Each structure stands twice: as C-alpha cells, then as structure tokens.
C-alpha positions in Angstrom: -14.3 -82.1 5.8 -16.2 -80.3 3.1 -17.8 -78.1 5.7 -14.5 -77.2 7.1 -13.2 -76.3 3.6 -16.3 -74.2 3.1 -15.7 -72.4 6.4 -12.0 -71.9 5.5 -13.1 -70.5 2.1 -15.7 -68.2 3.8 -13.1 -67.1 6.3 -10.6 -66.2 3.5 -13.4 -64.4 1.5 -14.4 -62.4 4.7 -10.6 -61.5 5.2 -10.2 -60.5 1.5 -13.3 -58.4 1.6 -12.1 -56.7 4.9 -8.7 -56.2 3.4 -10.2 -54.5 0.4 -12.3 -52.4 2.7 -9.3 -51.2 4.5 -7.5 -50.4 1.2 -10.6 -48.4 0.0 -10.7 -46.6 3.4 -7.0 -45.7 3.1 -7.4 -44.5 -0.5 -10.4 -42.4 0.7 -8.1 -40.8 3.4 -5.4 -40.2 1.0 -7.7 -38.5 -1.5 -9.1 -36.3 1.4 -5.6 -35.4 2.5 -4.6 -34.5 -1.0 -7.8 -32.4 -1.5 -7.1 -30.6 1.8 -3.5 -29.9 0.9 -4.6 -28.6 -2.5 -7.2 -26.3 -0.9 -4.5 -25.0 1.6 -2.1 -24.3 -1.3 -4.8 -22.4 -3.1 -5.6 -20.3 -0.1 -1.9 -19.7 0.6 -1.4 -18.5 -2.9 -4.3 -16.2 -2.6 -2.9 -14.7 0.6 0.4 -14.2 -1.3 -1.5 -12.5 -4.2 -3.3 -10.2 -1.9 -0.2 -9.4 0.0 1.6 -8.5 -3.4 -1.4 -6.2 -4.2 -1.0 -4.5 -0.8 2.7 -4.1 -1.2 2.1 -2.6 -4.7 -0.4 -0.2 -3.4 2.0 0.8 -0.4 4.8 1.4 -2.9 2.6 3.5 -5.1 1.5 5.5 -2.0 5.2 5.9 -1.0 6.0 7.2 -4.4 3.1 9.7 -4.4 4.3 10.8 -1.1 7.8 11.2 -2.2 6.7 13.3 -5.2 4.6 15.5 -3.0 7.5 16.0 -0.6 9.7 16.9 -3.7 7.2 19.5 -4.8 6.9 20.9 -1.3 10.7 21.1 -1.1 10.8 22.9 -4.6 8.1 25.4 -3.3 10.0 26.0 0.0 13.2 26.5 -2.0 11.5 28.9 -4.4 9.9 30.8 -1.4 13.3 31.0 0.2 14.9 32.5 -3.0 12.0 34.9 -3.2 12.5 36.0 0.4 16.2 36.3 -0.3 15.6 38.5 -3.3 13.1 40.6 -1.3 15.5 41.0 1.7 18.4 41.9 -0.8 16.1 44.4 -2.5 15.2 45.9 1.0 18.7 46.1 2.2 19.7 47.8 -1.2 17.0 50.4 -0.8 17.9 50.9 2.9 21.6 51.1 2.2 21.0 53.7 -0.7 18.5 55.6 1.6 21.3 55.9 4.2 23.8 57.1 1.6 21.5 59.8 0.3 
C-alpha cells in the first residue's frame, strides 16, 4: 500500500511539475508577444515620425514654390506695365509725328 501511495505522490509531483512547466511556457510566450508588439509600436511610431518630416518638407517646398511663382507673377506684371508704357509712349510719338 505504501508503494501505491508513493506512486500516487510521484504521479502528482510529476503532474504539478508539468503544469508549472506549461505555466512558465505560456508566460514566456506572453512576454515574447508583448515584446514583439512593443517593437512593432516603436517601428510604427518611427514610420509616422518620418512621414511627418516628409510632409513638413513637402509643405516647405510648396511654400517656396508658391513664393517663387508670386515673384514671377510680380515680374511679369511689372514687365507688362513697362511694355504698356513703352507702347503708349510709341503711340504718342507716332500720333504726334502724324499731326506735325
């Protein structure tokens, strides 16, 4: 009978040890999963940060282009006004020449 009790105790001990092993394995998996998710979040945040930098640079380039276009527009307007003045001046000279 004692041998049977010893066998049952050994069987229970083996089962407890196996169960504790399973618990430790699941904890290991949970920790690995948590670390993986943490790394993925870090990478995702880094991607977002890089995208923000790209967007800021694109906005800056757009603003510079807009400023250049405004300057070109002002230059064209000024050149047009100069051409108008020259044409007015030429027409006045021509009109005065015909009258004389």
